[in-house]
C-alpha positions as a printed NumPy array, in Angstrom:
array([[ -0.032,  -0.19 ,   0.254],
       [  1.478,   3.277,  -1.194],
       [  1.922,   5.652,   2.021],
       [  0.906,   9.408,   1.454],
       [  3.551,  11.667,   1.554],
       [  3.774,  14.626,   4.1  ],
       [  3.435,  16.929,   1.391],
       [ -0.118,  15.641,   0.506],
       [ -1.178,  17.334,   3.904],
       [  0.01 ,  20.795,   3.187],
       [ -2.84 ,  23.321,   1.657],
       [ -3.227,  22.729,  -1.935],
       [ -1.915,  26.521,  -2.967],
       [  1.19 ,  26.017,  -0.585],
       [  1.811,  22.814,  -2.398],
       [  1.534,  24.139,  -5.619],
       [  4.116,  26.759,  -5.087],
       [  6.489,  24.484,  -3.416],
       [  6.634,  22.51 ,  -6.635],
       [  6.506,  25.437,  -9.144],
       [  9.327,  27.43 ,  -7.522],
       [ 10.024,  31.177,  -8.274],
       [  9.921,  34.294,  -5.978],
       [  6.304,  33.933,  -5.289],
       [  7.046,  30.623,  -4.048],
       [  9.779,  31.67 ,  -1.998],
       [  7.649,  34.327,  -0.346],
       [  4.879,  32.288,   0.375],
       [  6.544,  29.042,   1.384],
       [  9.08 ,  30.618,   3.919],
       [  7.663,  30.125,   7.65 ],
       [  9.162,  33.16 ,   9.8  ],
       [  9.448,  32.668,  13.469],
       [  8.768,  35.242,  15.666],
       [ 11.512,  35.259,  18.269],
       [ 15.029,  35.636,  17.666],
       [ 17.784,  36.157,  20.055],
       [ 20.194,  37.543,  17.557],
       [ 19.33 ,  40.599,  15.658],
       [ 18.138,  39.735,  11.922],
       [ 20.328,  41.224,   9.561],
       [ 21.062,  40.504,   5.658],
       [ 24.07 ,  38.342,   5.436],
       [ 26.588,  39.748,   2.979],
       [ 28.96 ,  37.824,   0.59 ],
       [ 31.947,  37.026,   0.46 ],
       [ 32.217,  38.95 ,   3.85 ],
       [ 30.04 ,  36.425,   5.894],
       [ 31.889,  33.558,   4.423],
       [ 34.87 ,  34.712,   6.411],
       [ 35.341,  34.391,  10.181],
       [ 33.266,  36.156,  12.829],
       [ 35.688,  36.42 ,  15.766],
       [ 33.326,  38.558,  17.965],
       [ 31.059,  35.133,  18.358],
       [ 31.622,  32.464,  20.696],
       [ 31.686,  29.422,  18.211],
       [ 31.942,  29.069,  14.703],
       [ 32.367,  26.243,  11.84 ],
       [ 32.777,  25.798,   8.298],
       [ 31.773,  22.133,   7.038],
       [ 31.954,  20.421,   3.764],
       [ 30.428,  16.659,   3.288],
       [ 29.85 ,  14.911,   0.313],
       [ 30.084,  11.742,  -1.947],
       [ 32.308,  11.075,  -4.734],
       [ 33.377,   8.069,  -7.324],
       [ 36.74 ,   7.395,  -8.575],
       [ 36.834,   7.171, -12.414],
       [ 36.09 ,   4.012, -14.256],
       [ 36.073,   1.802, -11.126],
       [ 33.495,   3.598,  -9.68 ],
       [ 34.963,   3.014,  -6.242],
       [ 32.563,   5.001,  -3.777],
       [ 33.857,   7.608,  -0.949],
       [ 32.501,   9.88 ,   1.293],
       [ 34.295,  12.906,   2.528],
       [ 34.051,  15.439,   5.618],
       [ 36.312,  18.053,   6.446],
       [ 35.29 ,  20.531,   9.125],
       [ 36.977,  23.63 ,  10.553],
       [ 36.079,  25.089,  13.978],
       [ 36.832,  28.47 ,  15.737],
       [ 36.244,  29.088,  19.286],
       [ 36.669,  32.458,  21.056],
       [ 38.214,  32.342,  24.664],
       [ 36.268,  34.837,  26.733],
       [ 38.836,  34.641,  29.668],
       [ 41.794,  35.887,  27.527],
       [ 40.201,  38.565,  25.532],
       [ 41.607,  41.27 ,  27.732],
       [ 45.224,  40.037,  27.663],
       [ 47.797,  41.923,  26.018],
       [ 50.479,  39.393,  25.293],
       [ 50.429,  38.278,  21.56 ],
       [ 50.812,  34.773,  22.948],
       [ 47.301,  34.672,  24.586],
       [ 45.211,  32.103,  23.282],
       [ 42.097,  34.33 ,  22.265],
       [ 40.936,  32.04 ,  19.422],
       [ 41.291,  28.364,  18.962],
       [ 40.847,  26.603,  15.764],
       [ 40.426,  22.919,  15.444],
       [ 39.731,  20.717,  12.187],
       [ 38.425,  17.419,  11.38 ],
       [ 38.838,  15.419,   8.145],
       [ 37.485,  12.01 ,   7.356],
       [ 37.07 ,   9.788,   4.702],
       [ 34.899,   6.915,   4.294],
       [ 36.034,   4.034,   1.951],
       [ 32.442,   2.412,   1.078],
       [ 33.746,  -0.611,  -0.643],
       [ 36.93 ,  -1.13 ,   1.812],
       [ 34.23 ,  -0.699,   4.705],
       [ 36.421,   1.627,   6.701],
       [ 36.253,   5.275,   7.987],
       [ 39.735,   7.012,   8.107],
       [ 39.84 ,  10.25 ,  10.394],
       [ 42.162,  12.742,  11.667],
       [ 42.081,  16.083,  13.607],
       [ 44.206,  19.243,  14.194],
       [ 44.152,  22.045,  16.819],
       [ 46.167,  25.389,  17.362],
       [ 45.621,  28.475,  18.854],
       [ 45.244,  31.383,  16.193],
       [ 48.181,  33.508,  15.11 ],
       [ 51.999,  33.205,  14.224],
       [ 51.239,  31.965,  10.845],
       [ 50.358,  28.601,  12.157],
       [ 46.241,  28.955,  12.473],
       [ 44.526,  31.818,  10.578],
       [ 40.868,  32.497,   9.703],
       [ 40.288,  35.423,   7.478],
       [ 37.434,  38.051,   8.405],
       [ 37.178,  39.07 ,   4.684],
       [ 36.39 ,  35.749,   2.923],
       [ 36.432,  32.082,   3.45 ],
       [ 40.363,  31.615,   3.926],
       [ 41.274,  29.252,   6.688],
       [ 44.506,  27.719,   7.745],
       [ 45.549,  25.333,  10.301],
       [ 49.006,  23.839,   9.909],
       [ 49.109,  22.071,   6.593],
       [ 45.332,  21.915,   6.018],
       [ 43.463,  24.827,   4.376],
       [ 40.089,  25.86 ,   3.177],
       [ 39.85 ,  28.678,   0.727],
       [ 37.128,  30.677,  -1.645],
       [ 37.475,  32.269,  -4.531],
       [ 34.335,  33.515,  -6.283],
       [ 32.04 ,  30.711,  -6.791],
       [ 34.603,  28.108,  -6.117],
       [ 36.302,  26.5  ,  -3.088],
       [ 39.627,  24.415,  -2.674],
       [ 40.411,  22.432,   0.373],
       [ 43.659,  20.633,   1.039],
       [ 43.85 ,  17.981,   4.021],
       [ 46.753,  15.905,   4.046],
       [ 46.876,  13.227,   6.766],
       [ 49.454,  10.129,   7.519],
       [ 47.187,   7.521,   6.056],
       [ 44.735,   9.257,   3.841],
       [ 44.508,  12.742,   2.197],
       [ 41.742,  15.34 ,   0.614],
       [ 42.744,  17.578,  -2.225],
       [ 39.311,  18.933,  -3.574],
       [ 37.875,  21.54 ,  -5.31 ],
       [ 34.061,  22.633,  -5.233],
       [ 32.03 ,  24.888,  -7.479],
       [ 28.545,  26.277,  -7.032],
       [ 25.82 ,  25.234,  -8.848],
       [ 23.007,  26.861,  -6.99 ],
       [ 22.326,  29.992,  -5.075],
       [ 23.436,  30.346,  -1.451],
       [ 20.335,  28.608,   0.856],
       [ 19.77 ,  31.082,   4.002],
       [ 18.757,  28.816,   6.804],
       [ 15.825,  29.823,   9.204],
       [ 14.672,  33.401,   8.756],
       [ 16.777,  34.802,   6.045],
       [ 19.873,  33.235,   7.53 ],
       [ 18.895,  33.397,  11.492],
       [ 18.201,  30.049,  12.585],
       [ 16.402,  29.324,  15.903],
       [ 17.899,  26.538,  17.822],
       [ 15.968,  26.466,  21.179],
       [ 13.334,  27.614,  23.391],
       [ 14.872,  30.859,  24.382],
       [ 15.709,  33.677,  22.159],
       [ 19.429,  33.405,  22.586],
       [ 19.697,  29.926,  21.414],
       [ 20.049,  31.084,  17.521],
       [ 22.885,  31.171,  15.035],
       [ 23.595,  32.772,  11.867],
       [ 23.367,  29.802,   9.349],
       [ 23.701,  29.329,   5.574],
       [ 24.349,  26.26 ,   3.183],
       [ 25.49 ,  25.94 ,  -0.194],
       [ 23.796,  22.573,  -1.347],
       [ 24.687,  20.672,  -4.588],
       [ 28.19 ,  21.638,  -4.985],
       [ 30.084,  20.116,  -7.595],
       [ 33.155,  18.414,  -6.473],
       [ 36.409,  17.263,  -8.334],
       [ 40.002,  16.499,  -7.292],
       [ 41.963,  13.688,  -5.586],
       [ 41.766,  11.543,  -2.735],
       [ 44.721,   9.518,  -1.182],
       [ 44.386,   6.281,   0.644],
       [ 47.576,   4.993,   1.875],
       [ 49.951,   4.739,  -1.247],
       [ 46.829,   4.822,  -3.607],
       [ 45.521,   8.028,  -5.236],
       [ 42.103,   8.488,  -6.912],
       [ 40.79 ,  10.857,  -9.258],
       [ 37.157,  11.776,  -8.177],
       [ 34.048,  13.552,  -9.209],
       [ 30.915,  13.964,  -7.076],
       [ 28.522,  16.392,  -5.201],
       [ 29.214,  18.099,  -1.965],
       [ 27.232,  20.363,   0.731],
       [ 28.778,  23.287,   2.376],
       [ 27.426,  24.777,   5.757],
       [ 28.663,  27.696,   7.592],
       [ 27.428,  28.605,  11.071],
       [ 28.242,  31.012,  13.676],
       [ 26.633,  31.75 ,  17.228],
       [ 26.738,  33.241,  20.778],
       [ 24.555,  30.186,  22.37 ],
       [ 23.52 ,  27.186,  20.427],
       [ 22.618,  24.709,  23.16 ],
       [ 19.827,  25.109,  25.609],
       [ 20.833,  23.61 ,  29.051],
       [ 18.51 ,  20.73 ,  28.775],
       [ 20.068,  19.914,  25.336],
       [ 22.586,  17.025,  25.278],
       [ 23.256,  17.182,  21.484],
       [ 21.741,  17.159,  18.425],
       [ 20.718,  14.795,  15.091],
       [ 21.212,  16.539,  11.858],
       [ 20.993,  15.609,   7.994],
       [ 22.004,  17.482,   5.043],
       [ 20.999,  15.904,   1.826],
       [ 21.542,  16.408,  -1.916],
       [ 18.68 ,  14.845,  -3.781],
       [ 19.453,  13.386,  -7.26 ],
       [ 16.832,  15.96 ,  -8.915],
       [ 18.691,  18.891,  -7.577],
       [ 16.682,  19.672,  -4.542],
       [ 18.057,  20.016,  -0.978],
       [ 16.965,  18.765,   2.577],
       [ 17.992,  19.916,   5.881],
       [ 16.45 ,  18.54 ,   9.296],
       [ 17.527,  18.666,  12.679],
       [ 16.517,  18.341,  16.313],
       [ 18.265,  19.409,  19.416],
       [ 17.74 ,  16.298,  21.633],
       [ 17.285,  16.256,  25.448],
       [ 19.021,  13.507,  27.523],
       [ 15.466,  11.472,  27.608],
       [ 15.579,  11.248,  23.722],
       [ 12.914,  13.869,  22.954],
       [ 13.273,  16.948,  20.789],
       [ 14.424,  20.366,  22.796],
       [ 13.825,  21.86 ,  19.093],
       [ 13.828,  20.963,  15.583],
       [ 13.809,  22.503,  12.355],
       [ 15.446,  22.632,   8.53 ],
       [ 14.316,  23.266,   5.233],
       [ 13.525,  22.054,   1.924],
       [ 14.477,  23.673,  -1.32 ],
       [ 13.211,  22.146,  -4.858],
       [ 15.171,  21.84 ,  -7.647],
       [ 13.112,  25.198,  -9.187],
       [ 14.444,  27.003,  -6.022],
       [ 11.093,  27.202,  -3.802],
       [ 11.946,  27.287,  -0.268],
       [  9.959,  25.916,   2.559],
       [ 11.201,  26.532,   5.976],
       [ 10.263,  24.104,   8.65 ],
       [  8.839,  25.419,  11.871],
       [  9.131,  23.823,  15.183],
       [  7.002,  20.47 ,  15.469],
       [  7.272,  19.729,  11.778],
       [ 10.373,  17.519,  11.872],
       [ 10.364,  14.063,  13.724],
       [ 13.064,  11.787,  14.026],
       [ 12.296,   8.029,  14.811],
       [ 15.287,   5.633,  15.19 ],
       [ 14.794,   2.325,  13.4  ],
       [ 18.173,   0.467,  13.641],
       [ 21.089,   0.704,  16.062],
       [ 24.86 ,   0.227,  16.096],
       [ 27.073,  -0.077,  19.081],
       [ 30.738,   1.193,  18.766],
       [ 33.327,  -1.571,  19.582],
       [ 35.781,   1.121,  20.62 ],
       [ 33.62 ,   3.2  ,  23.065],
       [ 30.772,   1.135,  23.665],
       [ 28.435,   3.95 ,  22.442],
       [ 25.232,   3.205,  20.773],
       [ 23.929,   5.192,  17.804],
       [ 20.878,   4.893,  15.538],
       [ 22.39 ,   4.286,  12.35 ],
       [ 18.92 ,   4.151,  10.283],
       [ 15.975,   6.651,  10.812],
       [ 12.565,   7.438,   9.787],
       [ 12.514,  11.226,   9.261],
       [  9.202,  13.028,   8.803],
       [  9.302,  16.263,   7.298],
       [  6.583,  18.377,   5.491],
       [  8.113,  17.223,   2.181],
       [  7.908,  13.517,   2.817],
       [  8.511,  10.69 ,   5.267],
       [ 12.21 ,   9.646,   4.631],
       [ 14.557,   6.816,   5.519],
       [ 17.915,   7.743,   6.366],
       [ 20.181,   4.824,   6.177],
       [ 24.215,   4.979,   6.868],
       [ 26.189,   3.203,   4.268],
       [ 28.732,   1.976,   6.835],
       [ 27.672,   1.762,  10.347],
       [ 31.131,   2.502,  12.027],
       [ 31.35 ,   5.966,  11.051],
       [ 32.224,   7.168,  14.555],
       [ 34.625,  10.041,  14.872],
       [ 36.868,  10.172,  18.274],
       [ 37.87 ,  13.938,  18.35 ],
       [ 39.011,  14.048,  21.96 ],
       [ 42.294,  15.172,  20.89 ],
       [ 40.82 ,  18.554,  19.657],
       [ 37.196,  19.294,  20.27 ],
       [ 36.905,  16.771,  23.277],
       [ 33.952,  15.014,  21.729],
       [ 32.98 ,  11.477,  20.46 ],
       [ 30.282,  11.711,  17.737],
       [ 29.195,  10.031,  14.846],
       [ 28.881,  11.524,  11.241],
       [ 28.782,   9.721,   7.939],
       [ 27.777,   9.047,   4.425],
       [ 24.07 ,   8.121,   4.216],
       [ 21.524,   7.566,   1.678],
       [ 18.149,   9.075,   1.588],
       [ 15.06 ,   7.098,   0.488],
       [ 11.503,   8.436,   0.019],
       [  8.14 ,   6.955,   1.494],
       [  7.937,   4.877,  -1.579],
       [ 11.189,   3.029,  -1.05 ],
       [ 13.37 ,   4.817,  -3.888],
       [ 16.844,   6.057,  -3.122],
       [ 16.423,   9.72 ,  -4.157],
       [ 19.552,  10.988,  -2.846],
       [ 22.448,  10.909,  -0.378],
       [ 24.315,  13.285,   2.014],
       [ 25.476,  13.158,   5.659],
       [ 23.953,  12.288,   8.98 ],
       [ 25.598,  13.88 ,  12.236],
       [ 25.009,  12.733,  15.641],
       [ 26.308,  14.278,  18.992],
       [ 25.69 ,  13.764,  22.531],
       [ 25.387,   9.906,  22.456],
       [ 28.893,   9.195,  24.366],
       [ 28.35 ,  12.033,  26.744],
       [ 26.244,  15.449,  26.614],
       [ 27.888,  17.589,  24.324],
       [ 29.497,  21.126,  25.508],
       [ 30.302,  23.919,  22.734]])
């Protein structure tokens, strides 16, 4: 029996605009929330691709899927640069004071080899070792880097056992999450962030695995987010997906999770291939775990298959590899799960892929 999609419950004029796209669709479909702790402001590019050092927390995040040449060997990749402002040192005059810390994570999922490779970096900002420009996306952390120029991005993250050397090109306009880039993250106004995405990036370049190099092509997703306070005290972590659909659409869904497993807050968005944006409001996204996996290393249990209800459809999100746990205790201090996953619609069809991130399962997350 065919299950009706969640979109069928939307009022028909709203549903038509979601499918049709265009400026009128954008205006009608974007649900605005009334209370935001950070001031509403228009994000300006390329400036807002750069660092915002007056904010407590910030990250630049690119994930994707690619294949290698004629062999079609399949890989997932993830690179994240974090910036953290240290309030206690801001008044110090010494140039050696650690006023800003930069962290970075790199990971590669070898789907055919059924193995995740991961590395991390950390350094205080300055002295040519770690820098994040305020003018545009231009980040350096020792021998790792992420740089933007126009509508193109370049990332280089070498490691002992693997390496990423990738280029990305925009194929769609920037996606402003939440209320024109201001995304609510909790029941209190101060739990909010400035947040934009760049889905459906084309990806090219090279991956290295031990002594083997692979020329790859694929799709990627970029997120950039900065905030003063993201987590409500009752939130222990989050579940998040960013999915590139095969038809050119883009799906974001998240929930901030309490220690009892319920949702402290939820949200996300769906943008059709035609450009129509529907921003989810609280209560419109439900994450329901379907299958679990327990890490042999940390003994942490994660849901590796989910039923995710959104206003667009009921989706299954299924990890392509169960063991995509990342131990980042040497940098950010946390253990979390983040990995390549497939998106399956309510009719059982694979309609896209992207990344699933789950934090706060090993221990409550503290930013």
